[in-house]
C-alpha positions in Angstrom: 10.3 -24.3 11.3 12.6 -23.9 14.2 15.6 -21.5 14.0 18.5 -21.2 16.3 20.6 -18.1 15.2 23.9 -16.5 16.8 23.7 -12.9 17.0 26.7 -10.5 17.5 26.6 -8.3 20.5 25.2 -5.1 18.6 22.4 -7.2 16.8 21.5 -8.7 20.3 21.3 -5.4 21.7 19.0 -4.3 18.9 16.8 -7.2 19.4 16.5 -6.5 23.1 15.6 -2.8 22.4 12.9 -4.1 19.9 11.5 -6.6 22.4 11.2 -3.9 25.0 10.0 -1.3 22.7 7.0 -3.3 21.1 6.6 -5.6 23.9 6.7 -8.7 21.7 8.7 -11.8 22.0 11.9 -12.2 19.8 10.2 -14.8 17.5 7.5 -12.4 16.4 9.9 -9.6 15.8 12.2 -11.8 13.7 9.1 -13.0 11.7 8.1 -9.4 11.1 11.6 -8.5 9.9 11.7 -11.5 7.5 8.2 -10.5 6.2 9.4 -7.0 5.6 12.7 -8.1 3.9 10.8 -10.5 1.8 8.2 -7.9 0.6 11.0 -5.4 -0.1 12.7 -8.0 -2.4 9.4 -8.8 -4.2 8.8 -5.1 -4.9 12.4 -4.7 -6.2 11.8 -7.7 -8.4 8.5 -6.3 -9.7 10.2 -3.0 -10.5 12.9 -4.7 -12.4 10.4 -6.6 -14.5 8.5 -3.4 -15.2 11.8 -1.6 -16.2 12.6 -4.3 -18.6 9.2 -4.5 -20.2 8.8 -0.8 -20.3 11.9 -0.2 -22.2 11.0 -2.8 -24.6 14.0 -4.9 -23.5 11.6 -7.8 -22.8 8.7 -8.3 -25.2 6.5 -11.0 -26.8 6.1 -12.1 -30.4 3.9 -14.2 -32.6 4.9 -17.1 -34.6 4.5 -21.0 -35.3 3.8 -23.1 -32.2 7.0 -25.0 -33.0 9.2 -22.1 -33.9 11.7 -22.9 -31.2 12.7 -26.0 -33.1 12.0 -25.1 -36.8 13.3 -21.6 -36.6 16.4 -22.4 -39.0 14.2 -23.8 -41.7 11.8 -20.8 -41.3 14.7 -18.6 -41.6 16.1 -20.4 -44.7 12.8 -20.1 -46.4 12.5 -16.3 -45.7 15.9 -15.9 -47.1 15.2 -17.9 -50.2 12.0 -15.9 -50.6 13.8 -12.5 -50.4 17.0 -13.4 -52.2 16.2 -16.3 -54.3 18.6 -19.3 -54.5 22.2 -18.0 -54.6 
């Protein structure tokens, strides 16, 4: 993919500095920066998922394979079993 980006003066200076410091073309520096940012976001997402599952906020359960469509009937049956018909 070809990208054409406009940089403000300060960001342009930073890019020029990086090109001189590492001796690499702008495209390579930008690719590396995108990879680093992408990996940072993936790690943050993994930490969020671990936090949710570790606290018990997200979990799993067992039930009938069609429970998502038959839950009302199952709930009513359980209520009748517990409390009888009222």
